[in-house]
C-alpha positions as CSV (number, residue, x, y, z in Angstrom):
1,M,64.1,1.1,-34.8
2,N,62.5,3.1,-32.0
3,M,60.1,4.7,-34.5
4,Q,59.0,1.2,-35.7
5,R,58.5,0.1,-32.2
6,N,56.4,3.2,-31.3
7,I,54.2,2.7,-34.4
8,L,53.6,-1.0,-33.5
9,I,52.7,-0.1,-30.0
10,A,50.3,2.7,-31.1
11,A,48.7,0.3,-33.6
12,L,48.3,-2.4,-30.9
13,L,46.7,0.2,-28.6
14,V,44.2,1.3,-31.3
15,I,43.3,-2.3,-32.1
16,T,42.8,-3.1,-28.4
17,Y,40.5,0.0,-28.0
18,L,38.4,-1.0,-31.0
19,M,38.1,-4.6,-29.7
20,V,37.0,-3.3,-26.3
21,L,34.4,-1.0,-28.0
22,Q,33.1,-3.9,-30.1
23,W,32.8,-6.2,-27.0
24,N,31.0,-3.5,-25.2
25,S,28.6,-3.1,-28.1
26,D,27.9,-6.9,-28.2
27,Y,27.8,-7.7,-24.5
28,G,27.9,-4.5,-22.5
29,Q,24.3,-3.4,-22.8
30,P,22.1,-4.7,-20.0
31,E,19.4,-7.0,-21.1
32,L,15.8,-5.8,-20.9
33,P,13.5,-7.6,-18.4
34,E,11.8,-10.5,-20.2
35,A,8.5,-9.7,-18.6
36,V,8.7,-6.2,-20.2
37,T,10.0,-7.1,-23.6
38,N,7.4,-9.9,-24.1
39,Q,4.4,-8.0,-22.8
40,Q,1.3,-7.8,-25.0
41,P,0.3,-4.4,-26.5
42,A,-1.7,-2.4,-24.0
43,D,-5.4,-1.9,-24.4
44,Q,-7.0,1.5,-24.4
45,N,-8.3,1.5,-20.8
46,P,-6.7,3.8,-18.3
47,G,-3.9,2.2,-16.4
48,S,-3.7,-0.7,-18.9
49,D,0.1,-0.1,-19.5
50,V,0.8,-1.6,-16.0
51,P,2.5,-5.0,-16.5
52,A,0.1,-7.8,-15.6
53,A,2.5,-10.5,-15.0
54,I,0.1,-13.3,-14.0
55,S,-3.3,-12.0,-14.7
56,N,-6.0,-14.7,-14.9
57,Q,-3.7,-17.3,-13.3
58,T,-4.4,-19.3,-10.2
59,A,-2.4,-18.0,-7.3
60,A,-3.5,-19.4,-4.0
61,A,-2.3,-17.8,-0.8
62,S,0.1,-20.1,0.9
63,A,-0.2,-20.8,4.6
64,D,3.0,-19.1,5.5
65,D,2.0,-15.9,3.8
66,V,0.0,-14.8,6.8
67,P,1.6,-14.1,10.2
68,T,0.0,-15.4,13.3
69,A,-1.1,-13.1,16.2
70,V,-1.6,-13.9,19.8
71,E,-4.6,-12.4,21.6
72,P,-4.9,-12.2,25.4
73,G,-6.5,-15.4,26.6
74,T,-6.5,-17.2,23.3
75,A,-4.3,-19.7,21.6
76,E,-2.2,-18.9,18.5
77,I,-4.2,-18.9,15.3
78,P,-3.1,-21.8,13.1
79,D,-1.7,-21.1,9.7
80,A,-4.4,-20.9,7.0
81,P,-4.2,-23.5,4.3
82,A,-3.8,-22.6,0.7
83,S,-7.0,-21.6,-1.1
84,S,-7.7,-23.1,-4.5
85,Q,-9.8,-20.2,-5.8
86,A,-8.6,-18.3,-8.8
87,N,-7.4,-14.8,-8.0
88,G,-9.3,-13.2,-10.9
89,N,-8.0,-10.3,-13.0
90,L,-5.5,-8.0,-11.5
91,I,-6.6,-4.5,-10.7
92,K,-4.4,-1.9,-12.4
93,V,-3.7,1.6,-11.2
94,A,-1.8,4.3,-13.1
95,T,-0.4,7.6,-11.7
96,D,2.3,9.9,-12.7
97,T,4.8,8.1,-10.5
98,L,3.5,4.5,-10.1
99,L,2.1,1.8,-12.3
100,V,0.6,-0.8,-9.9
101,A,-1.2,-4.1,-10.2
102,I,-3.2,-5.4,-7.2
103,D,-4.3,-9.0,-6.7
104,P,-7.9,-9.1,-5.6
105,R,-7.1,-12.3,-3.7
106,G,-5.9,-10.7,-0.5
107,G,-5.4,-7.3,-2.0
108,D,-1.6,-7.6,-2.4
109,L,0.6,-5.3,-4.5
110,V,2.1,-7.8,-6.9
111,D,3.5,-5.5,-9.6
112,L,4.8,-2.0,-9.2
113,S,7.0,0.0,-11.6
114,L,8.2,3.6,-11.9
115,P,7.4,5.5,-15.1
116,Q,9.8,8.3,-14.2
117,Y,12.7,5.9,-13.8
118,P,13.0,3.8,-17.1
119,V,14.9,0.6,-17.2
120,R,17.3,2.1,-19.7
121,K,17.6,5.7,-20.8
122,D,17.3,4.7,-24.4
123,R,14.0,3.1,-23.7
124,P,11.9,5.7,-21.7
125,D,8.8,3.7,-22.5
126,L,9.9,0.8,-20.2
127,P,9.4,1.7,-16.5
128,F,11.8,0.2,-13.9
129,P,9.9,-2.6,-12.0
130,I,10.3,-2.8,-8.3
131,L,7.6,-5.3,-7.2
132,E,7.1,-8.2,-9.6
133,R,5.4,-11.5,-9.5
134,S,6.4,-13.6,-12.5
135,G,8.1,-16.9,-13.4
136,G,11.5,-15.3,-12.9
137,M,11.0,-13.2,-9.8
138,T,8.9,-13.0,-6.6
139,Y,8.8,-9.5,-4.9
140,V,5.5,-8.5,-3.6
141,A,4.0,-6.3,-0.8
142,Q,1.4,-8.0,1.2
143,S,-1.0,-6.7,3.9
144,G,-4.1,-8.1,5.6
145,L,-5.9,-8.8,8.9
146,T,-4.8,-11.6,11.1
147,G,-5.6,-12.5,14.8
148,K,-8.8,-13.7,16.3
149,N,-11.3,-12.5,13.6
150,G,-8.9,-11.6,10.9
151,V,-10.1,-12.5,7.5
152,D,-6.6,-13.4,6.2
153,A,-6.2,-16.0,8.9
154,R,-9.2,-18.1,8.2
155,P,-8.9,-21.8,7.4
156,T,-10.7,-21.1,4.0
157,G,-7.9,-18.8,2.8
158,R,-7.5,-15.2,2.1
159,P,-10.5,-13.1,1.1
160,L,-11.3,-12.4,-2.6
161,Y,-12.1,-8.7,-2.8
162,T,-14.3,-7.0,-5.4
163,S,-13.8,-3.5,-6.9
164,E,-15.9,-1.2,-9.0
165,S,-13.4,-1.2,-11.8
166,Q,-10.4,-3.2,-13.1
167,N,-8.5,0.0,-14.1
168,Y,-7.9,3.2,-12.3
169,S,-6.1,6.3,-13.5
170,L,-5.1,9.5,-11.8
171,G,-6.3,11.6,-14.7
172,D,-6.6,15.3,-13.8
173,D,-7.1,14.6,-10.1
174,D,-4.5,14.8,-7.4
175,Q,-5.6,11.5,-5.9
176,V,-7.1,8.3,-6.9
177,V,-8.7,6.0,-4.4
178,V,-9.1,2.2,-5.0
179,D,-11.6,0.5,-2.7
180,L,-11.6,-3.3,-2.5
181,S,-14.8,-4.7,-0.8
182,Y,-15.5,-7.9,1.1
183,E,-18.2,-9.1,3.5
184,D,-18.2,-12.0,5.8
185,A,-20.4,-13.0,8.8
186,G,-22.0,-9.6,9.1
187,V,-18.7,-7.7,9.0
188,S,-18.0,-5.5,5.9
189,Y,-14.4,-4.7,5.0
190,I,-13.1,-2.1,2.7
191,K,-9.4,-2.2,1.9
192,R,-8.6,1.2,0.6
193,F,-5.5,2.3,-1.4
194,T,-4.9,6.0,-1.8
195,F,-2.5,7.1,-4.5
196,T,-1.3,10.8,-4.7
197,R,0.1,12.7,-7.5
198,G,3.9,13.1,-7.4
199,Q,4.2,10.6,-4.5
200,Y,5.6,7.1,-4.1
201,L,3.9,6.7,-0.8
202,V,0.6,4.7,-0.8
203,D,-1.9,5.0,2.1
204,V,-3.4,1.6,3.0
205,D,-6.5,1.7,5.1
206,Y,-8.9,-1.0,6.4
207,L,-12.4,0.2,7.1
208,I,-14.2,-2.3,9.2
209,D,-18.0,-2.1,9.7
210,N,-19.1,-4.7,12.3
211,Q,-22.8,-5.2,12.0
212,S,-22.6,-8.7,13.5
213,G,-23.8,-9.5,17.0
214,E,-20.3,-10.0,18.5
215,S,-17.3,-7.9,19.0
216,W,-14.7,-8.1,16.3
217,S,-10.9,-8.3,17.0
218,G,-8.0,-8.5,14.5
219,N,-4.4,-7.3,13.9
220,L,-3.1,-5.5,10.8
221,Y,0.0,-6.8,9.3
222,G,2.2,-5.6,6.4
223,Q,5.1,-7.5,4.9
224,I,7.4,-7.7,1.9
225,K,8.1,-11.1,0.4
226,R,11.1,-11.6,-2.0
227,D,13.1,-14.4,-3.4
228,D,16.9,-14.4,-3.5
229,S,17.2,-13.3,-7.1
230,P,19.9,-10.7,-7.9
231,D,19.5,-7.0,-7.6
232,P,18.3,-5.9,-11.1
233,S,19.4,-2.3,-10.4
234,S,23.0,-3.0,-9.3
235,S,26.2,-4.2,-10.9
236,S,29.3,-5.8,-9.3
237,A,31.6,-4.7,-12.1
238,T,33.4,-2.3,-9.8
239,G,33.9,-5.1,-7.3
240,M,31.9,-3.3,-4.6
241,A,28.2,-4.4,-5.0
242,T,25.6,-2.4,-3.0
243,Y,23.5,-3.9,-0.3
244,L,20.6,-6.2,-1.2
245,G,18.4,-7.2,1.8
246,A,16.0,-6.1,4.5
247,A,16.3,-3.5,7.2
248,Y,14.3,-2.1,10.1
249,W,14.3,0.8,12.4
250,A,13.9,1.0,16.2
251,A,14.5,3.9,18.5
252,D,17.1,2.0,20.5
253,E,18.8,0.3,17.6
254,S,18.2,2.8,14.8
255,Y,19.0,1.4,11.4
256,T,19.6,-2.4,11.4
257,K,20.3,-4.6,8.4
258,V,19.0,-8.1,8.1
259,D,20.4,-9.8,5.0
260,F,19.7,-13.2,3.4
261,S,22.2,-15.0,5.6
262,D,20.8,-13.5,8.7
263,M,17.3,-14.7,7.8
264,D,18.7,-18.1,7.0
265,K,20.3,-18.4,10.5
266,R,17.3,-17.3,12.6
267,A,14.0,-15.6,12.5
268,L,13.8,-12.0,13.8
269,K,11.0,-11.2,16.2
270,E,11.3,-7.9,18.0
271,T,8.7,-5.5,19.5
272,V,9.3,-1.9,18.3
273,E,7.4,1.4,18.8
274,G,6.7,3.0,15.5
275,G,9.5,2.5,13.2
276,W,9.5,0.9,9.7
277,V,10.6,-2.3,7.9
278,A,12.1,-2.2,4.4
279,W,13.7,-4.1,1.6
280,L,16.7,-2.4,0.1
281,Q,18.4,-2.6,-3.3
282,H,20.6,-0.3,-5.3
283,Y,18.9,3.1,-5.8
284,F,15.4,1.9,-4.7
285,V,13.6,0.8,-1.6
286,S,10.2,-0.6,-0.6
287,A,9.1,-0.1,3.0
288,W,6.0,-0.6,5.3
289,V,5.6,2.3,7.8
290,P,3.0,1.4,10.5
291,P,1.5,4.0,12.8
292,A,3.9,5.8,15.2
293,G,3.2,5.6,18.9
294,Q,2.1,2.0,18.7
295,Q,4.0,-1.2,19.6
296,H,4.5,-3.4,16.5
297,V,6.1,-6.8,16.2
298,Y,8.8,-6.8,13.5
299,Q,9.7,-10.3,12.2
300,T,11.4,-12.2,9.5
301,R,10.8,-15.7,8.2
302,K,11.0,-17.9,5.2
303,D,8.0,-19.5,3.5
304,S,7.8,-23.1,2.2
305,A,8.9,-21.9,-1.3
306,G,12.1,-20.5,0.1
307,N,11.0,-16.8,-0.2
308,Y,12.2,-14.3,2.4
309,I,9.5,-12.4,4.3
310,V,10.0,-9.3,6.5
311,G,7.1,-7.4,8.0
312,F,5.2,-6.1,11.0
313,T,2.1,-7.0,13.0
314,S,0.2,-4.3,14.8
315,P,-1.6,-4.5,18.1
316,A,-5.1,-5.9,18.1
317,T,-8.0,-3.6,17.2
318,V,-11.3,-4.3,18.8
319,V,-14.6,-3.2,17.0
320,P,-17.7,-3.6,19.2
321,A,-20.9,-4.9,17.6
322,G,-22.6,-2.3,15.6
323,Q,-19.5,0.0,15.6
324,Q,-17.0,0.9,12.9
325,A,-13.2,1.4,13.0
326,S,-10.3,1.9,10.7
327,I,-6.7,0.6,10.7
328,S,-3.9,2.0,8.5
329,A,-0.3,1.9,7.4
330,D,1.8,3.4,4.7
331,F,3.7,1.7,1.9
332,Y,6.6,3.3,0.1
333,A,8.1,1.9,-3.1
334,G,10.4,4.2,-5.1
335,P,13.8,5.9,-5.4
336,K,16.0,6.5,-2.4
337,I,15.5,10.2,-2.2
338,Q,16.7,11.3,1.2
339,D,14.5,14.3,1.9
340,R,11.3,12.4,0.8
341,L,12.3,9.4,3.0
342,E,13.1,11.5,6.0
343,A,9.7,13.2,5.8
344,I,7.9,9.8,5.9
345,S,9.5,8.4,9.0
346,P,12.6,8.9,11.2
347,G,15.6,7.0,10.0
348,L,14.1,5.9,6.7
349,E,16.6,8.1,4.8
350,L,19.3,5.8,6.2
351,T,18.3,3.3,3.6
352,V,20.6,5.4,1.4
353,D,23.4,3.2,2.6
354,Y,26.8,4.9,2.5
355,G,28.5,2.2,4.5
356,F,30.7,2.6,7.6
357,L,31.9,6.0,6.4
358,W,28.3,7.4,6.2
359,W,29.3,10.2,8.7
360,I,31.7,11.5,6.0
361,A,29.5,10.6,3.0
362,Q,26.4,12.3,4.2
363,P,28.0,15.8,4.4
364,L,29.6,15.3,1.0
365,F,26.1,14.5,-0.5
366,W,24.7,17.6,1.1
367,V,27.4,19.7,-0.4
368,L,27.1,18.0,-3.8
369,S,23.3,18.6,-3.7
370,F,23.9,22.3,-2.7
371,I,26.2,22.8,-5.7
372,H,23.7,21.0,-8.0
373,G,21.1,23.5,-6.9
374,F,23.1,26.2,-8.6
375,V,24.7,24.5,-11.6
376,G,21.8,22.1,-12.4
377,N,24.1,19.4,-13.7
378,W,25.4,16.5,-11.6
379,G,28.6,16.1,-13.8
380,W,29.7,19.7,-13.2
381,S,28.6,19.3,-9.6
382,I,31.0,16.4,-9.2
383,I,33.8,18.5,-10.7
384,L,33.2,21.5,-8.4
385,L,32.9,19.2,-5.4
386,T,36.3,17.6,-6.3
387,L,37.8,21.1,-6.6
388,L,36.4,22.0,-3.2
389,I,37.8,18.9,-1.6
390,K,41.2,19.5,-3.1
391,L,41.1,23.1,-1.7
392,V,40.2,21.8,1.8
393,F,43.1,19.3,1.7
394,F,45.5,21.6,0.0
395,P,47.8,21.9,3.0
396,L,48.1,18.2,3.5
397,S,48.6,17.6,-0.2
398,A,51.3,20.3,-0.4
399,T,53.2,18.5,2.5
400,S,53.0,15.3,0.6
401,Y,54.1,16.8,-2.7
402,R,57.0,18.6,-1.1
403,S,58.2,15.3,0.4
404,M,58.0,13.7,-3.0
405,A,59.7,16.6,-4.7
406,N,62.6,16.4,-2.2
407,M,62.8,12.7,-2.7
408,R,63.0,13.2,-6.4
409,R,65.7,15.9,-5.8
410,V,67.9,13.4,-3.9
411,A,67.2,10.5,-6.3
412,P,70.7,10.8,-8.0
413,K,72.4,10.6,-4.6
414,L,70.3,7.5,-3.7
415,A,71.4,6.0,-7.1
416,A,75.0,6.7,-6.2
417,L,74.6,5.1,-2.8
418,K,73.1,2.0,-4.4
419,E,76.1,1.9,-6.8
420,Q,78.5,2.4,-3.9
421,H,77.2,-0.3,-1.6
422,G,75.9,-2.8,-4.2
423,D,73.9,-5.6,-2.6
424,D,74.8,-4.8,1.0
425,R,71.3,-3.8,2.2
426,Q,72.5,-2.9,5.7
427,K,75.0,-0.3,4.6
428,M,72.5,0.9,1.9
429,S,69.9,1.5,4.6
430,Q,72.3,3.2,6.9
431,G,73.5,5.5,4.1
432,M,69.8,6.4,3.1
433,M,69.0,7.3,6.7
434,E,72.1,9.5,6.9
435,L,71.2,11.2,3.6
436,Y,67.5,11.8,4.7
437,K,68.8,13.3,8.0
438,K,71.3,15.5,6.2
439,E,68.7,16.7,3.6
440,K,65.9,17.0,6.3
441,I,63.6,14.6,4.4
442,N,61.0,12.5,6.0
443,P,60.5,9.4,3.7
444,L,57.0,8.9,5.2
445,G,56.1,12.5,4.5
446,G,54.6,11.7,1.2
447,C,52.4,8.8,2.5
448,L,50.8,10.0,5.7
449,P,48.9,13.0,4.2
450,I,47.5,10.7,1.5
451,L,46.4,8.2,4.1
452,V,44.6,10.9,6.1
453,Q,42.6,11.8,2.9
454,M,41.7,8.2,1.9
455,P,38.5,8.0,4.1
456,V,37.2,11.0,2.3
457,F,38.0,9.6,-1.1
458,I,36.2,6.3,-0.2
459,A,33.2,8.1,1.2
460,L,32.9,10.1,-1.9
461,Y,33.0,6.8,-3.9
462,W,30.0,5.5,-2.0
463,T,28.3,8.9,-2.2
464,L,28.4,8.8,-6.0
465,M,27.7,5.0,-6.1
466,E,24.6,5.0,-3.9
467,S,22.9,8.2,-4.8
468,V,19.9,7.7,-7.1
469,E,20.3,11.2,-8.4
470,M,23.3,9.9,-10.5
471,R,21.1,7.3,-12.2
472,Q,20.6,8.3,-15.9
473,A,21.9,11.8,-15.2
474,P,23.8,13.3,-18.2
475,W,26.9,15.3,-18.0
476,L,27.9,16.5,-21.6
477,G,28.4,15.0,-25.0
478,W,28.8,11.3,-25.0
479,I,28.2,10.9,-21.2
480,T,24.4,10.6,-21.0
481,D,24.3,8.5,-17.8
482,L,26.8,9.1,-15.0
483,S,25.7,5.9,-13.3
484,L,26.9,3.7,-16.2
485,K,30.3,3.2,-17.7
486,D,31.6,5.6,-20.3
487,P,30.4,4.0,-23.6
488,Y,33.6,5.0,-25.5
489,F,36.0,4.5,-22.4
490,I,37.4,8.0,-22.9
491,L,37.3,8.9,-19.2
492,P,39.1,5.7,-18.1
493,I,41.8,6.3,-20.7
494,L,42.2,9.9,-19.5
495,M,42.3,8.6,-16.0
496,G,45.2,6.2,-17.0
497,A,47.0,9.0,-18.9
498,T,46.8,11.4,-16.0
499,M,48.0,8.7,-13.6
500,F,51.0,8.1,-15.9
501,I,51.8,11.8,-16.0
502,Q,51.5,12.0,-12.2
503,Q,54.0,9.1,-11.9
504,Q,56.5,11.1,-13.9
505,L,56.5,13.7,-11.2
506,N,57.1,11.2,-8.4
507,P,60.6,10.0,-7.4
508,T,61.7,6.8,-9.1
509,P,61.9,4.0,-6.5
510,P,65.4,2.7,-5.9
511,D,64.2,-0.9,-6.3
512,P,64.0,-1.7,-10.2
513,M,61.3,-4.4,-9.6
514,Q,59.2,-1.9,-7.7
515,A,59.7,0.7,-10.4
516,K,58.5,-1.7,-13.1
517,V,55.4,-2.6,-11.1
518,L,54.6,1.1,-10.6
519,K,54.9,1.7,-14.4
520,M,52.3,-1.0,-14.9
521,L,49.8,0.5,-12.5
522,P,48.3,3.1,-15.0
523,I,47.5,0.3,-17.5
524,V,46.1,-1.9,-14.8
525,F,44.0,0.9,-13.3
526,T,42.7,1.9,-16.8
527,F,41.3,-1.6,-17.4
528,F,40.0,-1.7,-13.9
529,F,38.1,1.6,-14.4
530,L,36.7,0.6,-17.8
531,W,33.4,-0.5,-16.3
532,F,33.2,1.9,-13.4
533,P,30.3,4.4,-13.4
534,A,31.3,7.5,-15.4
535,G,30.6,9.7,-12.4
536,L,33.2,8.0,-10.3
537,V,35.7,8.0,-13.1
538,L,35.1,11.7,-13.8
539,Y,35.9,12.4,-10.1
540,W,39.2,10.5,-10.4
541,V,40.2,12.2,-13.7
542,V,39.5,15.7,-12.2
543,N,41.3,14.8,-9.0
544,N,44.3,13.5,-10.9
545,I,44.4,16.7,-13.1
546,L,44.3,19.0,-10.0
547,S,46.9,16.8,-8.2
548,I,49.2,17.1,-11.3
549,A,48.9,20.9,-11.3
550,Q,49.6,21.2,-7.6
551,Q,52.4,18.7,-7.6
552,W,54.0,20.3,-10.7
553,Y,53.9,23.7,-9.2
554,I,55.4,22.6,-5.8
555,T,58.1,20.4,-7.5
556,R,59.1,23.3,-9.7
557,Q,59.4,25.7,-6.7
558,I,61.6,23.2,-4.8
559,E,63.8,22.5,-7.8
560,K,64.2,26.3,-8.4
561,G,65.2,26.7,-4.8
562,A,67.7,23.9,-5.0
563,A,69.2,25.3,-8.1
564,A,69.5,28.8,-6.6
565,K,71.4,27.3,-3.6
566,N,73.9,25.5,-5.9
C-alpha cells in the first residue's frame, strides 16, 4: 500500500514538473519590444541599424517641454507654443556602445539603445532600448537654450537644426562628433554631441557665435521626459520590484529619490551646486550632469500629455556682441556600473539602489567583485561569497545549531510532558521551563543568532538583484543568465530539497498543527522560488547545503556527548 502511494506521489510530482516546464515555455519568455521586432531592414549606411521610431513624422515641441528662466530685471519668459513644422529625418549615430537617434527639431535624443546589452541573450542582434519615442512609450532626453534670448523659448517654437549627414559612425576613430547648426538674428548656434569609444557618456556643447549688434543671454537646460509605462528591464515575479523613478544629488541632501507619486503631489524646484539629475530603472540609468561649481535649478513637472519631466536649468550665460562662448553638460545613458558612475560625478554610483541596507550591500558587492576578478565567473563568485559569509557567521550559526540540537535531544521528554499534562497549558509551560532550566537550554538560542544574520541575507539579496553585472551572466550548463529564472527549475527544486533535509535536523515542534505547517514550507518556498533569478536561488541552495553540513556535524557531536554520559 505504501509502495503504491509513493509511486502515485512520484508520478504526480513528475507530471507537475512537466506542466510547469510547458507553461514556462509557452508564457515564461519575455516578449520582444514591438518597435524592434517590427522594424524594417536596415539600409547600408553607417548607423542605419539605430531604431528610427518616428522618422518623417510630425513631432511639434509642446509648450511645456521648455522650462522658463528668470533673468535679473526681466519678466518670466512665457511658454512657447507648439510648432507645426515637421521634424524631418532623424539623425542616426552608431558607436560600439550606443545606437542613437537625434531629432533635428530641438536636437533631442529620442532613441538610444545599447548594442552590448541585448534585450535577450538568445537575440544578441536586438540592443536593449533605454530612450524611446514611439506609440507605446515616451522616454527622451531633451536639452536646449531658454531664458532671455534662448532659441528654445521663442514663440515660434524650438529650432530646426541642420547637419552635414543623416548618419554618423565611429568607424576606426575613438570619437565621433555630430554638429547641429542653426542661425537666427545674427547669432549662430552649433549644438555639438561628442561620442567616445567604450563610453556611455555623451558630451553636449552649445557653441554660440554672437555676430548681432546686441548682447546675447540664455540659460542651458537639460531634462529627461518619461511617461508612466512599466520598467522594461524589471520583473515583479519575486514580489520585490526595483525602483523606477527620478533622483537627484545635492551636497547637503546627497541621493534623493523623486518617484511618480512625489511628482504628482508637487513640483520640485531646488537650487543645487553641481550635482546631477537622473531617471532610474532596473540595471540602467539616464542622467544629466551639469558643470560642477555652478548653481543649477533642479525641477520636476508634468506636461500637458501627462509625461513626467525632471531636469536642470543652469545660470544665464551672457555673450557680448561680436563674441563667442560655449555652454556644456554631460549626458549618461547606460548600465549602472558603479566605478564608471562614480568617475562621472560624486554620488552618481548611488543610483545602484541597494535599499535601506546599502551600508551592508555595498561591501558585499565589493567583495563579490573582488572574487570575480580572480575566478571570472559570477556564479562561482556567488558560491565563494556565500562560503565566506558562512565562515564569518560560523560562531553565531554554531550557537543556533547547538540550541536546536539540544532541543531535539530533549524532544522525547517534551513529548512525555505533553502526554502527562494533556491540555493543561499552564502545567505544560511550567514543566517545559523546568526542563529547559535543568538541561541548561535557552529556547530562544536557535532564533536570536539567525535574526542577527538576516540583515546580511537581505542585503545580499538586493546586491544580487540590483547589480547589472548579473544580467545575462552565465554560470554553467543550463544556467546561461543568472538574472533570469532557472529554465528547468532545477535550482528551486534543489532549494526545496535542501530545505526539507534541513528540517529533518531541527527539533519537531510540540504543537502538531505547527509541525504540519513547517512540513509544508519546503513545498511553498519551492514554488515561491520558481521565478526568482537563478543567481539568488543559487545563493540559497549553497547556503542551505553549508547549513546542513554545519548543523549535521554539531548535532552529531552533541548526540555523541549525550550518549557517552548515559
